[in-house]
C-alpha angles and dihedrals in degrees: 000000000000115000091216120030135161129184121192095334114180134179130181132192105194108300093347117097102207095175120027111187103321118197117182136147131194124189125216115281094016135114121228113199113208113203131179143126122277111293094018092126102260097128092041090056091049090051091052093049092049094049094249091116129032115228117236093221142348127053133273129185130187125183091351091307128115107233091227107031096037100032097130093051092044094057090065091055102051141063124209133194111182130194093273129051114257106192135134108258093200094059127070121251091256092049091051091054095044090049090056089051090051091052089053089051093244114162118259098251093044096048090050090051092049091048090054090048093052093045089054094045092053097040094247100123095108091052097039095112099039121100111261090236086075092054124105119240092260092051091051090050091053092047091050091052091048092050093060089056099050095081092049091221116192091238126044128192113198114185107197090322099179100047107131095010122127118246095258094052091043091055090048091053091049090055091046089054092048090052092050092049090049085058091055100265114149117221135195108195127187114194144161091207112093091195089057093051092047093047098047112020123090089188131020130206121192117210127197127168091353096306135103102242098175140001140177140095119319090258092048091052092047090054089060091064092066124216133002124311123243113211121197127184115191126210094222122042091213088068094062097096093047091047090049090055091051094048093047090052095046097045098035090230133090114270118231113226126215129176096284104357146050135213133195133178113233127204117275112276091009098089100103094048090048091050093053093043093048092053092049096045095045089051091052090048090055095243111147114212136213093193142357119188144160121215143159116270119272133201087263088062090049091050093049094045095048100040105021089231134107114248091230100046113142120260115271138182092285089056090053091051091048093049091050094046095252098114 
């Protein structure tokens, strides 16, 4: 039986359909990576699965509990780290962690041991006995992430857990998640970092406009893009539109434009010819280049192809609505 499963889950906020018939399934000891542009419904789905929002229709179960009928029981079986730190500023870091252990009914000696382990894992040992109100934003974020791990719940929901973390702490969290999964913990992870999804997720689901538009392993999703990807970086931004016309003509597919670069997917086995032709045609068109390269498709290419959005686009109003459960 799947540990996390939804069937036809919907959720509306006024005229906005935040979730439009979501079907996902996660087996025990696996990581599901949930990708999607800002406002796609990722956070709304997490809130439904963690009993913070009631679905309008459909059915969702987590750890053998219905998210509506068995909400009280379910809350004792899951851990959640949202996009914003939720810690008690009046308590010390250590006290915050031990309090979480107490709420999970972990014995005194064990919850102290787990608190020490988390403090070490997230480089908070030196600040362990300081009030959280003295912590920086990044330290609070790390403490919040550590708190959801103290109870060692069988199911973890991590909503963009590494946003704002430095590279060292991000890598530490990744290893912590791998260790938990090796011990049979099930994880649902939303992220804007394609590298994170590829490194941690056994299965990936892409959401857009409240629907699952694609799912599979990272390799399966990459295969949907098609052939190799031709990347072009121009010297002058004013040449982007002319370069896009050339690439579209050479590759026989529409070029995707970014602030100072373009990318286009070329037919399978035609990559080298397209690379040579693009260099020649751009030279004839008088478009000076900073770089011209051919590579295999990445998850970023999958994301852009499926949603039409860059994976690292800045937050917008739709993201705010999603984070607040409005969309």
